[in-house]
N, C-alpha and C positions, 0 to 999 in steps of 0.2 A: 392540548388534547385534540386528537384528530376527530373530525366529524364522522358520523356513521356513513358508510358507503351507500349513497342513494342515487347516484348519477349513473348514466349508461356508459360513459366513456371509461377507459382504464389505461394504466401505464405500467409497463414493466421495463426495468433497466437491466440489461444482460451483459455478461462479460465475454469478450472474444478470445481471451487468453493472450499470450505474448507471441507465440509462434504461428505464423500464417496458416490457417486452416487446420492445424493439428490440435489446438487447445479448445476448440469450440465444443461444448458439451451438447448432448441431444436435447435437453430441455431448452437451452438457450437457442439452439438452431430452430426448434419447433416454434418458439415465440417469434423469431424473425420471419419464418415462413407463413405463419397464420395471422400476423398483425395486419390491420388496415393501413397503418402508416408506419414506416421504419425510418429512424434517424440513425446515423452512424458517425462516430468520432474515433479516429485512429491516427496515431502519429505517423504512419506510413501510408502513402497514397495507394500502394499495392494492396494493403489490407482493405481499404475502402472499395477498391475495384473487385476484390474477391467477394466481399459482402454483396456487391451489386450483381454478381453472378447468381446469387440466391434470390435477391430482390432487386431487379433492375430499377425499380422506382425508389430505392433507398436515397434519403436526402442527407448530404454531408453537413455536419456541424462545424467543420474546420473553418469555413469562411468567416465565422464570428471572431476568430482570432486575428489580431493585427499588431504589428510591432508598435510599441508605445501606447497601446490601448490597455487599460486596466483589465486584468483577468476577472475582477469582480463584475465589471460590466459585461464582459464576454459570457460569463456563466449565467448572469441574470437573463441575457438575451436568449441563450440556449434553453433555459428553463421555460421562458415565455413561449418560445417556438413550439416546444413539446406540449405545453398546457393548452395552447390554442386548439390543437387537434383533439386533445382529450376532452375539452369543453364542448367540442362539436359532436361528441358522442362516439368517437372512434377509438378502436383498440390500438394503442400506440406502443411500439417497441423501440427503445433507444439502445443501440449496441455500442459499447465502449471497449477500447482495447484493454487487455489485462482484466482486472477485477473492477467492476463498476463502483465499488465502495472503498477502494484503496487509493488514496491521494487523488480523489475525483470529487470535487465539490458539487458540480452540476447534477449528477445523478441523485445524491442525497437530498439536495434542495428540491429537485423536481418531485421525488417521491413524497417528501414531507408536504410540499404545496398541494399536490394532488389529493393526498389524504385529508388535509385540512379543508379542502373544498368539497369533500364528500365523494371522491372517486376511489375506486379500487386501485391500489398502487403497490408494487412489490419490486424486489431486486433478486436477480439470479447471480450467484457468484461465478467467478472465473479464475483461471490461473493467473496470478499476478507476478510482477517482477520480483517480489519478495520470495514467492515459491521457487522461481527459477534460481534466485540467488542462493538459497539453501542448497539446491541440487548442484549447481555449477561450482560453488566454492567449498562444498563438503562441510557445511556448517549445520550442526544440530543445535537449535536454540535451547534445548533442554540440558545441554552439557555444561555450559558456563553461563547461560542467560544471554539475552539479546535486547538491546535498547534501540528504539527507533524514534527518530525525530526528523521533522522537516528542517532543512539546514538553516533557513533564515529565522524560523521560530527559535531554534536552538541558540543561534547567535544573539538574538535580542532578549532572551530571558535567562534567568539564573537557574539552569537545569542542573540537577545533581547527576554526575557521571560516575559510573562504577568501572574503573579500569580493568577489573578482573572479568568483565563481560564484554561481549561484542557490542560495538557501537555502530549503528547504521544511520547515515545522514542522507536524506532524499533531496532531490532537486538542488544539488550542490552547485551546479553551474550558475544558478540564479541567486546564490547566497547574498544576503544583504540588500536585495531589491525590495524596498518598502513601497514602491509605486505599483507593484504587481503588473508592470507593463513591459518589462524587458525579458528577453529569452536568455540572456547571459549578462553577467556583470563584468568581472575581470580580475586581474591579478591583485590589485589593491584590496578588494573585498575578500579575496581568498586569504590574503595575509592576515586579515582580522580573524578569520576562522582559525588559521594556524595558531595565532596568538592565544585564542580561547582554548584550543585543544592542548596547547603546550602547558596549560595549568595542570593537566592530568596525564599527559603522555610525553615521553622524550621526543625531541625534534627528529632524532634518527629512527624513530619507531616506524616500522613498515605498515603502510596503509594500502588499500586496494581500491582502484577505480573499476567499477563494475557496470556493464551494460548487457542486458539480456538479449539473446538472439531473437530476431523477429521474422527472419526468413529461413527456410530449411537449408539453404546453401551457406548461411552465415554461422559463425562461431561466436560465442559470447566474448565480450571484452573483459579480460581479467588482467589488469595492469597493476603490478606491485611497484611501489616507490616509497621513498622516505617522506615523512610528514612534511618536512620543511621544503620539499620540492613541489608541493601541491600548487602554489600560485602559478607555476609555469606549465602545468599540465593542460592537455587538450581535453576540454569538457563539453558535453552536449546536454540538451535539455533532459535526456533520459539517463544521464550519468548518476550513479549512486556511489557514495564514499563509504567504504567499510573499514572500520578501525578495529583490528583484532585485539584481544586482551593483551595488556602489557604487564600485568601483575598476576600472580597466582591467587586462587581463592584463599581467603583468610578465615580459618575456623573460629567460631564463637565458642570459646571454651566454657563460658558460663552457661550457655544454653545446652551445650553437650553434657555438662555435669548434671543439669536438671533432668535431661532425658535419661541418663544412666540411672538416676535416682528413681524416676518413674518406672523404668523397666525392671528394677529389682524385685518388686512384689510379684510381677508376672513370672519371673524366672524361679522365684521361690515356690510359687504355687504349682509350677509345671513339674517340679520334682516330687510332689506329694501324691500319694495314692488317692484315688477318688473314693468317696464314701457313698454307699447306696443304702437306702432305707428299704427293707423288705417287709411288707405287711404279712402277718400270719393269718 
């Protein structure tokens, strides 16, 4: 349970969105402009430079990353860097690309830690890669349903997959990395993923490698290929694997019969005239 906010410092984690300069909302921009200290973490150096046009004193969190260094340690160091300034009584804003709460451990951990220590802490949403994915691929998650998993978590655990819904696997380039220290694994690890997916999908089933555009001059990457060709695909840290449905929705006839039975009294009463009691 978080302690009551009694300290003078504060923290807000905001989302920059995916497309440079175009996805930043007015609330998040105001937080960046008004904060005493601004941190920024973006996958593209141009995004950080753009933030520095708003706040020339913005501090990059990217140097905490290093090849071979566990991301657990990286995130812990990021959180501590933010909390040092909060504890000093400053209004801190940390700007993360996309949505600060979607596949972003450090913002969640920083907000939780700040609240536990008695500081005001909050999160402002942003446009995430998931939002861009729905728009670029023309997917409505309400049509067939949509399942989202982090790729390594999916591989390491017995997750139930519904082949009649969309399956979205995030951070697929690092699939199988138990050290959390690599930016990419490789073809042998992807073959394990293909073996797992082959339990629910045909090897010839078409999958999509997706990457959201981050610059106005860029186009999103939408690469369609067979599932069994995935090990040889070019993948990046921000690549997402989308597996479209391979089976139609299967109706539950038992539930349907019960619903018909429940609807019958309503239909019967709808055909009867209403009775009104009139007092004399």
